[in-house]
C-alpha positions in Angstrom: -45.0 -272.0 -81.3 -44.0 -273.5 -78.1 -41.2 -275.5 -79.7 -40.2 -273.0 -82.1 -39.9 -270.4 -79.1 -37.2 -273.2 -77.8 -35.5 -273.3 -80.9 -34.8 -270.0 -81.4 -33.7 -269.4 -77.7 -31.3 -272.3 -78.3 -30.6 -270.9 -81.8 -29.7 -267.8 -80.4 -27.7 -269.4 -77.1 -25.7 -271.4 -79.4 -24.9 -268.4 -81.2 -23.8 -266.5 -78.4 -21.2 -268.9 -77.0 -20.5 -269.3 -80.2 -19.5 -265.7 -81.0 -18.1 -265.7 -76.5 -15.5 -268.8 -78.0 -14.3 -266.4 -81.0 -14.1 -263.1 -78.9 -12.0 -264.9 -76.3 -9.5 -266.9 -79.1 -9.4 -263.5 -81.2 -8.3 -261.5 -77.3 -5.7 -264.8 -77.4 -4.2 -264.5 -80.8 -3.7 -260.3 -80.0 -2.6 -260.8 -76.8 -0.5 -259.2 -75.4 -0.3 -255.4 -77.1 0.8 -253.9 -74.4 3.0 -253.7 -70.8 2.0 -256.4 -68.4 2.6 -256.5 -64.9 3.7 -258.8 -62.5 2.9 -258.1 -59.1 5.0 -259.4 -56.3 2.2 -259.5 -53.2 6.3 -259.2 -50.8 8.9 -256.8 -50.7 11.8 -256.6 -53.3 14.9 -258.0 -52.8 13.7 -261.6 -51.7 13.8 -264.6 -53.7 10.1 -264.2 -55.3 10.8 -261.2 -56.4 14.1 -262.3 -58.0 12.0 -265.1 -59.9 9.4 -262.4 -60.6 12.2 -260.3 -62.7 13.9 -263.5 -64.4 10.1 -264.8 -65.4 9.5 -261.6 -66.7 12.7 -260.9 -68.6 12.0 -264.6 -70.3 8.6 -263.9 -70.9 9.3 -260.1 -72.5 11.8 -262.3 -74.8 9.2 -264.9 -75.6 5.8 -262.7 -76.5 7.2 -259.9 -77.6 5.9 -257.6 -75.0 7.5 -255.8 -72.3 6.6 -257.7 -68.6 7.8 -255.7 -65.2 7.5 -256.0 -62.1 5.8 -254.0 -59.0 6.4 -254.8 -55.6 3.2 -254.5 -53.6 4.1 -256.3 -49.8 2.2 -256.5 -46.8 0.0 -258.2 -44.6 2.3 -261.8 -45.4 1.0 -261.1 -49.1 -2.2 -260.3 -48.9 -2.0 -256.6 -49.8 -0.4 -257.3 -53.0 -2.9 -260.1 -53.6 -6.1 -258.5 -52.6 -5.2 -255.5 -55.4 -4.5 -258.5 -57.7 -7.7 -260.3 -57.4 -9.7 -256.6 -57.8 -7.7 -255.7 -61.2 -9.2 -256.1 -64.8 -9.1 -259.8 -65.5 -7.5 -259.5 -69.5 -3.8 -260.8 -68.4 -2.0 -257.2 -68.3 -2.6 -257.6 -64.4 -0.8 -261.2 -63.1 0.6 -261.9 -59.8 3.9 -264.0 -58.8 2.9 -265.2 -55.7 4.0 -268.4 -52.5 1.9 -271.3 -50.9 1.5 -269.5 -47.7 -0.8 -266.9 -49.5 -3.0 -270.3 -50.6 -2.3 -272.9 -48.5 -2.1 -271.3 -45.5 -2.7 -267.6 -44.4 -7.0 -268.7 -45.1 -6.9 -271.1 -42.2 -4.8 -268.7 -39.8 -6.6 -265.3 -40.1 -9.8 -263.9 -42.1 -8.3 -262.5 -45.3 -10.1 -259.7 -47.5 -10.1 -262.2 -50.5 -10.1 -266.1 -50.6 -7.0 -266.3 -52.9 -8.6 -269.8 -53.8 -11.7 -268.1 -55.7 -10.0 -264.9 -56.2 -7.4 -265.7 -58.3 -6.9 -268.7 -61.0 -3.1 -270.3 -61.7 -1.0 -269.6 -64.6 1.7 -271.5 -63.8 4.1 -273.5 -61.1 7.4 -271.9 -61.7 9.3 -273.3 -58.7 10.0 -275.2 -55.4 11.5 -273.5 -52.9 14.1 -275.7 -50.9 14.3 -275.3 -46.8 17.3 -276.7 -45.0 17.1 -276.8 -40.9 20.1 -275.2 -39.4 21.3 -275.3 -35.9 23.8 -272.5 -34.2 27.3 -274.4 -34.9 27.4 -273.8 -30.8 25.2 -276.6 -30.2 26.3 -280.5 -29.8 24.1 -282.3 -32.8 26.4 -282.8 -35.4 23.1 -284.7 -37.4 19.8 -285.3 -37.6 19.4 -288.3 -35.3 20.5 -286.3 -32.6 19.1 -283.3 -32.9 15.9 -285.5 -33.0 17.1 -287.8 -29.6 17.1 -284.1 -28.1 14.6 -282.4 -28.8 12.2 -285.6 -28.3 13.5 -286.1 -24.7 13.6 -281.6 -24.0 12.0 -278.5 -24.9 14.7 -276.6 -23.7 15.2 -275.4 -27.0 13.8 -272.2 -29.6 13.4 -272.0 -33.0 13.1 -268.2 -34.8 10.3 -267.8 -37.3 9.7 -265.2 -40.1 6.2 -264.7 -38.1 3.1 -265.8 -36.6 1.3 -268.1 -39.2 4.1 -267.7 -41.5 5.2 -271.1 -43.7 8.3 -271.2 -41.7 6.1 -271.4 -38.5 3.9 -273.7 -39.8 6.0 -276.1 -41.3 8.1 -276.1 -38.2 5.6 -277.0 -36.3 4.1 -280.0 -38.6 8.5 -281.1 -38.6 7.5 -281.1 -34.9 4.3 -283.5 -34.6 5.7 -285.8 -37.2 9.0 -286.5 -35.2 7.0 -286.0 -31.6 9.4 -283.3 -31.3 9.1 -279.9 -29.2 11.1 -276.0 -29.5 9.9 -273.0 -28.2 8.6 -270.7 -30.9 10.3 -267.4 -31.2 8.2 -265.3 -33.6 10.0 -262.3 -35.4 8.9 -259.6 -38.4 10.3 -261.2 -41.5 12.9 -264.0 -42.1 16.3 -261.4 -41.7 15.8 -260.4 -38.3 15.3 -264.3 -37.0 18.3 -265.0 -38.9 20.2 -262.1 -37.8 19.8 -263.7 -33.8 20.1 -267.4 -35.1 23.3 -266.0 -36.6 24.2 -264.2 -33.5 23.5 -267.7 -30.9 20.2 -265.8 -29.4 17.8 -268.7 -30.9 18.9 -272.3 -31.5 17.1 -273.0 -34.4 15.7 -272.1 -37.8 14.2 -273.7 -41.2 14.0 -271.5 -43.9 15.2 -270.8 -47.0 18.0 -267.9 -45.6 19.8 -269.9 -43.6 21.2 -271.9 -47.0 23.7 -269.4 -47.5 24.9 -268.7 -43.6 25.7 -273.3 -43.7 27.7 -272.8 -47.4 29.2 -270.1 -45.1 30.3 -271.9 -42.3 28.5 -269.8 -40.1 25.1 -272.5 -39.2 25.3 -275.8 -39.3 22.6 -277.5 -41.8 21.2 -281.0 -40.5 18.5 -282.0 -43.2 17.1 -280.4 -46.2 13.2 -279.8 -46.6 13.5 -280.7 -50.1 13.0 -283.6 -52.6 17.3 -283.7 -53.4 19.8 -282.9 -51.9 21.6 -279.1 -51.8 24.4 -278.6 -54.9 26.3 -276.7 -52.5 25.2 -278.8 -49.6 25.6 -282.7 -50.8 26.3 -283.7 -47.3 23.1 -282.9 -46.0 20.3 -285.7 -46.2 16.7 -284.6 -47.2 13.7 -285.4 -45.1 13.6 -289.1 -46.6 16.8 -289.8 -46.4 16.9 -289.5 -42.9 14.0 -291.5 -42.4 11.1 -288.5 -42.3 8.0 -288.7 -44.2 4.8 -287.1 -44.2 6.3 -283.7 -43.3 5.8 -281.5 -46.6 9.4 -281.3 -48.2 8.9 -277.6 -50.2 7.5 -274.4 -50.7 6.4 -273.8 -53.9 6.1 -270.7 -56.4 3.6 -269.5 -59.2 2.4 -267.4 -61.4 -1.5 -266.5 -61.0 -4.4 -264.3 -63.1 -7.4 -262.4 -61.5 -10.7 -265.1 -61.4 -12.6 -264.6 -65.0 -9.5 -264.5 -67.4 -10.0 -265.9 -70.2 -8.9 -269.6 -70.6 -6.8 -268.4 -73.9 -4.7 -265.9 -72.2 -4.0 -268.3 -69.0 -3.1 -271.3 -71.3 -0.9 -269.1 -73.8 1.0 -267.7 -70.4 1.2 -271.6 -69.6 2.7 -272.4 -72.4 4.8 -270.0 -72.5 6.4 -270.9 -69.4 6.7 -274.1 -70.5 9.0 -273.8 -73.5 11.1 -271.2 -71.3 11.6 -274.2 -69.1 12.7 -276.1 -72.3 15.8 -274.0 -72.3 18.6 -275.2 -70.3 19.8 -271.5 -70.0 16.7 -270.1 -68.5 16.3 -273.1 -66.0 20.0 -272.6 -64.6 18.8 -268.9 -64.3 16.3 -270.1 -61.9 18.5 -272.3 -60.3 20.7 -269.3 -59.7 18.1 -267.8 -57.6 18.4 -270.8 -54.5 15.1 -272.6 -56.1 14.5 -275.7 -57.7 12.8 -275.1 -61.2 9.7 -277.2 -61.5 6.6 -276.4 -64.1 2.6 -277.3 -63.8 0.8 -276.0 -66.4 -2.5 -274.3 -65.0 -5.0 -277.1 -64.8 -2.0 -279.6 -62.7 -1.3 -276.7 -60.7 -4.7 -276.1 -59.8 -5.2 -279.6 -57.8 -1.9 -279.1 -56.2 -2.7 -275.8 -54.5 -6.1 -277.6 -53.7 -4.6 -280.4 -52.1 -2.1 -278.2 -50.5 -4.4 -276.3 -48.6 -5.9 -278.9 -47.6 -3.3 -280.6 -45.8 -2.3 -277.8 -44.3 -5.9 -276.6 -43.4 -6.9 -279.4 -41.3 -3.4 -279.7 -39.5 -3.5 -275.8 -38.7 -6.8 -276.8 -37.4 -5.2 -278.9 -34.2 -2.9 -275.8 -33.6 -3.5 -272.8 -31.0 -2.7 -269.8 -33.4 -3.1 -266.6 -31.5 -1.9 -263.2 -34.3 
C-alpha cells in the first residue's frame, strides 16, 4: 500500500506539472489579448522614454496589440520599479529600465524591493554611450593632457546627475582606474548639471547629455565611454583606443517583467524583440535616439546583469557615499 500511495502521488504530481505547462503554453498562445503597459521609471522626455516609445511601436506592430508607455519617475527609478514589481505577473505590465536600478542603486541605499529578484529580464535593447566632455575654456585638447593634469592636481570639479547616479559612480570608477582626482558636484538631474558645465561653473561631465553639446561645439569631447566611436564625432577615441582598460564602457537599457511572469510570455516578448532588431529600419530608429542597439535574449541578459551588479557592488563598497 505504501508503494501504491507513492505511485499515486507521483502520478498526481506529474499530471499537475503537465497541466501547468499546458496552461502556460495556452496563455502564451493567446498573449497579448489586451493593452500592454511599458512603465518607464524616469520622467518623460529622456532617452529611456524615447527608447520605450520606439519599442512599444515595434511590438504593437509585431504582436498585434496596443503597447503603451507610462512614466512613473522618482527615487532614481525605484518608484516605477516597485510599482511594476507589485503588478500582476501576466505580461501586461512591463518596465523599460536602465542599469542604475539593478547594478548601482541596491549597493548605494536601501530599496523597497530588490530589483534583481522582484523583476525578471525580458531582453536587453540598447547600450548608452557616454562622453567625457570639458568646458572649452580649459586647455586640454586630448585625453592624455587631461589625464596628466588630474593625476597631478585635484583642482578640477565634475558634475553628475546626483549622488549614487550612474554618471557619479562611473566617474569615480574612471578616476580610480587612472589614478586621478576631481571634486564631485552633484545635481538633481542631468540637465541642471549640464547647464552649469555649459556656463563654465563646472569643468567636466561624463554623460550622454553632453554629446549634442560637443557636436555643436559648446563643449570639448575627450574620450568615448563606449565600444565604438560616435558616428557624428569620429575623431574622439574610445576608452580602449586611449589605452584605458578595466573601466565600464557604457550603460544599458532593457525590458523587464514582474517576477513569476510565465517564461513562455517572457520568451515570446524576447523573440519578438529579436525579430524587430533584424529590421535595419527599426535598428536605425533606435540609433537615432543616441543609443547603440544591442539585443540580448533574456537568459544571456540575466547573466550580464548579475555580472554587472557584482562588479559595481565591489567598487561601490570602497567608496564613502553619503546621500
